[in-house]
N, C-alpha and C positions, 0 to 999 in steps of 0.2 A: 432627390438626395444625392449629395456629391460623393465621390469615391471615399474622401476622407470621413465624412459623416457615416457612411455605411460601415467602413471598416472599424471605426470606434464603436459603433453599436454592436458590431459582431464580436469585438474584443470584450465588451461588457457582457454579452450573452454567454461567451465561452467561460468567463470568470464566474458567472452565476451558475452555470452547470457544474463546473469543476471547482466548486468552492470547498476548499480543504484547508490545510494548515497554511496560513498566509505568511508565516515567518520562516519558511524554508522551501526549497525546491530542488529538484534533480536536473542534472544535465547529462545527456547521452550524446557521444560523439561517434557518428557512424564511420566504419572503414570504407575503403574503396570498393571492396568485394566481399561476398560471403564466404564462410569456411567450408570445410568438407561436408559438414552436416547441414549446410544450407542456412546457417544462422548468420545474420549480420552482427558479429561480435565486436562491438566497439569498446570504448571506455566510458565509464560512468563516474559521477561524483554527486555528492550531496552538498548543496550550498546553504549555509545558515550563518547566523550572526557572528559565530566564532571564527569563521574562515573566509568570508567572502572578500575581504580586503586583500588576503594573500592571493587569491585568484584574480586580483585586479578587477573585480566586478563593481558596478556602481551601487548595488543593493543586494540584500539577502531576501527581500520580501517579494511576494507575487505582486507585481504592479502591472499597469496597463502597458508600460514600456516593455515589460518582460514578455507579455503576450504578443506584442508586435514582433519582438526578436524570435519568438517561437515560430511565428508565421513565415518569417523570412530565412530561418536557418535550420540547425539540427534539432531544435525542439526542446521541450522541457518535460519534466515529470512533476506531478503534483502529489502531496501526501494527503490522502483522503481524511485521515483522522484529525480532529480539531484537539486543542488542549483540554476541552471539556468532555472528551471521549464520545463526541457525536460526529456524524457524517452526514453529507448531502449527496455523496455518490459513492459507488463501489463498482467492482468489476470481478468477473470471473476470467482468469487468464489461462486460455487453452493454448499451452505451449507446444502445439504439434503442428509442424510446418507442411504436412501432408494432408491437413484437415481439409474437407470439402466445405468451404465457407458458405456457399448457398445452401448446403444441407443444414448447417447450423441455423441460418436464417429461417428456414422452413420449420425446423423443430421449435424454435422459439415462437414463431407465429402459431403453430399447431397447439401449443400449450398456452398460448395467450399470455406469455410472460412479458413484463414491463422491461424488456432488455433492449439495448441498442447494439448491434453487431458491428464491430469494427475490425478491419485487417490490421495486423501488427506489422512491424518493420520487416520481419522475416517470413511473413505469410502465415502466422498463427492467428489467433482470434482473441480479442478483448470484448467480452459482453458487458457493456456498461449499464448501470442502474442508476437512475437520478430521482432525487426527491425534492419537493419545493420547500420543505422545512427540515431542520435537522432531526435525525433519529439516533438512538443509541447505536454506537458502532457494533456492539455484539449483536444486536438485532439484524443489521445489515449483513454482517458476517454469516450468521446462521441461515438467513434466507438464501443467500448466494450459494452457500455450500450445499443446501438442499436442492436448489435449482440445478447446480452443476451436476449433481448425482442423477437427478430426474432426466437431465438432457443426455445422460450417458457419458459424461465427461468427468467423472469423479477422480480419475487418474490420467495422467499424460506422461508418457515415457517411463513408466514404472513408479512415478512419484505422484503424490496427491496433487490435484490441480490447485494452483495458488488462488487464494481469494484475497481481494482487497476491499476493505482495509485489512492488512495482515496483522495489525495490532488492534485490540479492542479496549486495551487499558493503557493509559499513560502514567508513568511514574512521575515523582516530583523532580527527578533529574532533568534539567532543561535541555540536556543533550539527547534525551530520549525522544527523538523527533518523530519516528515512524518511518515506514517504507513507502517510497513513491512509486507511481505507475506512469509510463509514458502516455502523453496526450496526442490524440490524432491531429492530423492537419498541420504538421510541421512541414516545411518545404522540403527539407532532406530527410525524408523518412518513409514515404510511401505507405503512410498510415491514413486510413480513411474509413468512413462509414460504408457498408456494403448493402446493395439492393438485393432483391430476391434472386436476380440472375447473375450476381456477383460483380456487377459494375459499380464504380464509386459514385457516391453522392457528393455534390459540391459542398463547400463549407456552409453555404446558406441552406441548402437542402438538409444537411445534417443537423444544423441548429433548429430548423423547423420541426424535423422529425423527432429529435431528441426531446424537445419541449413538450411535444404531445404525449410523450411516454413519462414525463415527470408526474410522480404521485404525491399527493399530499402526505405528510408524515404518518398520520394516523391511518390513512387508507393503506399506506404501504405496510404498516405493522399488522393490519387486519387481513392482508392479502394471503390467501391459502390456495393450494392446488387441490382440486377435487380428485381424491383417490378412491379406489374400489373399496366397497365395504368389507368390514370384518377382517381386515388385515393390520390394523393399527398396532397390534401387539407382535407382529412379525417383523423380521429385519426389514428396514426400509428398502433394500434393494429388491427383495422379493415382492413387496407391496407395489414399487414402482413398475416392475416387470409385469405383474399381474394387471396392472391398470393400463399400461400403455403398449404392451406387447413385448415378445421376446425376439431378440435378434436372431437371424438365420444362422444355423449351425450351433445354436446354444440350447436346443430344446432339452437334451438329455441332462445336462447340467442343471437347468433350471428345475425339471421334475425332481431330480435327486435332492436338491436344496430345499425345495418345497416340501418334500417328503420328510426331511429333517425337522422342519418346523412343525408339520402336522403331528409326528410321532410325539412331540412334547405336548402339544395342545389337545390332540385326541388320541391318547394311547390305545383306545379300544377299537376306534373306527377309522383310524388314519388311512388304511388301504382303500377304502370305498371313497374317502373324500379325495385322495390322490387321483383316483380314476375320474372323478367328477371334474377336478382342477384340470386335468390333461385336456378334456374336451372344452372347458370353459375359457382357458387362457392361452391355448396353443392353436396356432392355424399354419398348417394342419397339425392335428394332435399326433402323439407318438403312436405307432402301430401297437397292437395288443401284445406282440412279442417284446418289443422294446420296453414298454411299460412294465411288464411282468419281470423283466430282467432287473429293472431298477428296484421294484418292490422286493424282489428275492435278495437283492444286496443289502437293502435296508433292514430286512428282518434279522439279519445275522447279529447286529449290535448297534449301539446308539453312536451314530457317526456325528462329526462336527461339520459345520458349514465349510464349504471350499471358497473362502472369501477371496483368495488370491487368484482365482480362475474366473474365466468368462462364463456366464455374463455378469456374475455378481461384482466383480472388481470395478467395472466401469459405472456401477450404479451404487457404490458403497458410500455410506454416511455412518462412519464408525462411532461418532459421538452419540447420534441418535440411536444406533443399534444397541449400544451398551445399556441404554435406559429401558429398552423394550423387554416385555416379560420373556419372549422367546427369541431374544437377540443373542449376540455373542457373550453377553454377561461378562464374567471373569476370565473368559478364555484369553483375553488380551489385557494383561495386567499392568502394562505400561501406559501411562497417560498419554493422550494425544498432544503433541507439541503444536501450537498454533504459529508461534514465530519465535525466532532467536535474534537479538540484537547484540552486537559487540561493540562496545565503547572502547576505542583504542587508547585507553589510559595505560600507564605502566605500573603495575600490571593490568591486563585488560579487565573491564567490568562487563558482565554478561547479564542480559534481561531475557528470561525465558518465559514465554506466556504458554500456559497449558490449559486443556479443557478438563474440568472436574465436574462429573455429572452434568447439570444444566448451566454451570457458571465457568467463568475463566479466572484463573489467578495468575499473578505475575511474580516471578522469583528473581531476586537480585542475587547473583551468584558470582563466584570466582572461578578461574580455570580449574583449580583443584576440585572444587564442589562438583563441576561437571565431569571430570575424569573419573571420580570415585563414585560408584553407585551407592555406597553406604552414606557418604556425605550428601549426595543429592537426595537420598531417601530422608534423611534428617531435616533438610531445608524444606522439602515437600511436605513433610509431616507438620512442621512449625507453621506453614502457610495455609495448607489445605485441610489440616486435621485428618489426614488419611495416611495410613501406613502402606506405602507402595511395596509390592513384592520385588525383591531384587532378582533380576534374570542372570543368566550365564553371561559371561564377559562378551562372548561373540554377539550374542542378541543385543546387549547393551551398546556396543560399539556400532552395530548396524543401525539401531534406533537413533542414535545421535548423529551419525553421518548423514542419514536421510535428511534430518532437519537442518544440519549445517550446510547442506547443499544450496540453501536459499537464505543464508545468514545476511542480515542487514548490518553492514559495517558503517560506523560513524566515527569520523576523525575526532581527535581531541580538540576542543575549541580553545582558541587563544583566551576568549573571555572567561575561561575557567581559572585562569592564573591571575595573580595580582597584576602582572604587567598588562594582561588582557583588561582587567577592570579599570586600570588607569586609563587606557585608550578609550574605554567606554565613557568614562567620566569627561574625558577631553571632547568626545563627540557631543556629549550633552551640554557641555560649556559653550561649544562653538555653534550649536544649532538651537539652543533654548530660547526662550522668549526675551531674554535680556541681550538684544543684539544692538550694537552701534549702528546708527544711521549714517554716520560720517566718520572720517578718520579722527576728528577732534574728540569724538566721544570715547575713544580708547582711554582717555585720562579719567573717565568716570568708571573704569573697571570692566568695561564691556569689550568683546571681541568684535572685530570689524571685518566683513568680508566684501571683497571686490575682485572681479576678473578671476573667479574660481580660486582665490587664495584668501586665507583667513589670517588676521594679525591680532596679536594679543601680548599683554605683558605676563611674564611668568608669576609675578607676585599676585596678579588678579586670578590666575589659575589655581595657585596654591591656597589662596583664600577660599576659592570655591570648594576645593578639596576638604579643607578644614570644616566648612559648613556642613558637608556631607559626611563628616567624621571618617574620612579616609586619609590616614596619616602614616601609610606604610613606607613611603619613600621621602628621602631628603631631596633638595632641589638638584643637586649635582646627579642623583640617581634618575630623576625624572628626565633631565637633559639627555643622559645617556640612553635611556629607553626611547625617547623621541628620535634621536639620531639613528638608533638601531632599527627603527621601524620604516622600512624602505618606502612604503606607499604614502606616508605622511609628507615625504619630500621637504623635509624641514630645512630651514634657512634662518639666518639672523639679519635683521636690517635695522635702520634708525630712521625715525621721523622727527621732522621739526614741527612740533605742535605747540601753538601759542607762545613761541619763543622758547620752548623747552626741548632738549634733545632726548628723545624717548627710544630706548632700546626694546625692540619687540621681536617675537618669535613670528616666523611666517611658515605656514603649512598649507598643503593642498586642501581646498575646502571640502567638507563632508557633503555628501549628496543629500538633498531633501526631496521627498516625494513631491512630484508635480503631476499635473494632468498632461495628457498627450497633446502636443501642439503642432507636431509635424509628423509625416509619415516617413519611415525609412525608405532610402532611395529605391532599394529593390522592390518594395511594394508599391511605391509610386509609379515605377516603370512597368512592372509586370503584373501587379495585383496579387491576390491571395492564391495559394496553391489549390488545385482541384477546383 
């Protein structure tokens, strides 16, 4: 197999693994050095149909050419969720740059989870999950959220660990694209799959390994982690710790919280059962003195779980906990925010996805709706049929600010305006089936493309618009919009066709998707990274 054939095969395999929304992608441009926190904080942008021309990019779609650019440059990000709300991949984003990556690999292997551990650009971890066939986005989200908690990475730097897909519901708004995640094996990114000893896998080794972890959709949906018996009504953090062990230095807190659960489930025999649990789940168990100290404290009154303290916080899954008989219940009256997307219209439009019992709902809101707890309560009631308890302002602000820390911001697309729609129709006119094969065929009403330029008569284009019932502009207005759209590179010229002087417009040809026919020079000379 030649280098070109091998690279094209690898591109196709990457595209199959990271098969997400093909009509948008992310770009991340790395700085020269890390900041004080050790993070490579560069600049990011989301490329879609409404803005790719402004960025002077050839396409907004995820194409083979784009994957080649990924391998030789700063890299791209892919949106996992498809327009039909399904996914073929997801990820746990452990945004902790001091994390012991080989330890994460070992935990994943110990639990036999179908995850592929990759180093991020700043030294954190992306645990990718791949399926052979699409699964509902909400199923992928819930599985990965559970696995993050079981691995002990429910939180990073005081915030909930991000799960991709970050959205599980797509609105009818075509700008509601979804959040993208950086893909490994960009040349300028130091992102790669990690072995058990922390060394990088080559691209070919990663592809082989990831493909062995791919699960059939139904197999993935049915996949469950075996947990200790008789704990399915306890908070999931306690169930996980009882199953897989309690971290060093957390034994007293575990016993205390276990006792809180036992007092609810076994009000008459909880002390005896706590003594049994101390021996069964702790190595070594608490001393008799320490255990009796905890029991004495619990006798005084009915305490609540210490959810924000170790070890519970690292193994927390609040969505599941709220549904369990002896979970947190109504102690946490604010719904869990899954994701926030801000569409930069004027004024902005916000999409907030929240978890309600075992389902997710998406709220379309204004800035005023978000600022006011009362207005938010009304919108939430209309959508979820649940009357949310209004908290104190300080708690409300903290709840929102935590979610806003990872807001997904989408620029206003040009194609949302009438001018943008006009350019869309121009592209359809110039790239549709009715193309002139020679300059003479311009007289038949068809656009003609040669040497990366397209020529057409304005009268033919306006007839095309009329057929599509787009009559919002007069000819002089269309001319003005063309001239004001820099990337069209508009000009006028005149052809002599069959003895006629024909006035035509000349514009830069729109790009059409093609197969990869040559390798970028950097890849031809140096090959793929890693």
